[in-house]
N, C-alpha and C positions, 0 to 999 in steps of 0.2 A: 338157476342161473345166479352167478355171483355179482353182487354190487360192489364195485371197487371203491369203497368209501375213503380209502387212504389218499386217493387222488382228488377228492372233493375240495380241500382247501386250495390246492394249486389251480384247479379249474375255475373256481370262484374268483380267485385272485386275477387270473388272466382275463376272464370275462369282464371283471370290474375295470381293470386297467384299460382294456380295449374300449369299453363304453365311455370312459372318461377322456378318451383321446390320448392316453399316455402310451399306449402300445398300438403299433400298426397292425393291420389285418394280417400281413405276412407273418408277424411274430406270434399272433394268436394261433394261426394255423400251424406254425412250426412247433409251438409248445404242445398243442393237442396231438400233433403227429408224433412228437417225441414220446409222449405217454403211450400212444398206440405201439410204437416201435419197442418200447421197453416191455410191454406185455407180450409182444411177439417173441422176444428173446432170441432173435436170429432164426426162428423156425418159419419156413414158408407155409403160409396158411391163408385161407380166405376170410378168416375172422377179422372183424372191424371193431374199433372203439365206437360206442354210441351212447347217447344220452337221453334221459327223460328229465326234462328241466324242472319239473315240479310233481308233487304227489298227484296222481290222477292223470298225468300226461299220457295220452294214448299213442303218441308218436315214438319213433326210435330214430333219432337224428344222428347221423354219422358226421365225422370230421369233413368228409367230402361234401356232404349236404350243407353243412354250415358255410363252407367256402363258396359253394354255388349260390346259396341264398343271399349271401352278402353282396353278390354281383347281380342279383335280380332286382329289378325295379319293383316287382310285386312282393317279393318275400323279404327284402332287406329289413324293413322295419319290424316285421313279424319275428324274425330270428333275434333281433336285438331286444324285443320285448320279452322273449322267452329267456334270453340270457339275464335280463334284469330280474325276472321272476326267480331264477336260480340264485341270484345274489341275495335277494330279499329274504328268501327262505332256503338257505343252503342245505338244510337237513332234508329238503325235498328233492334235491338234485341226486339223480341216480346215474351211475356210470357203469356201463357193461362192456364186455368184450366177448363177442360170440360171432 
């Protein structure tokens, strides 16, 4: 499975901007969705962009799940904490499309 490291700086940038309140949630999701769309390259597929936020992360979090978690009273802070971990150690952020 390929780790799309070339998108790491952009993802870290948009996570950071969102957590600082400089970017709205809609812009965060739009940016992540644009990366996913770029990977699809016009091909109809069930593949999704997903993230492991740090080395050892056992989750596989999709853009849709990030959006959902940000609207959840239970998971909102958790997803923000995971974004913060990705910012603090950007080399640990893994980006997949499968």
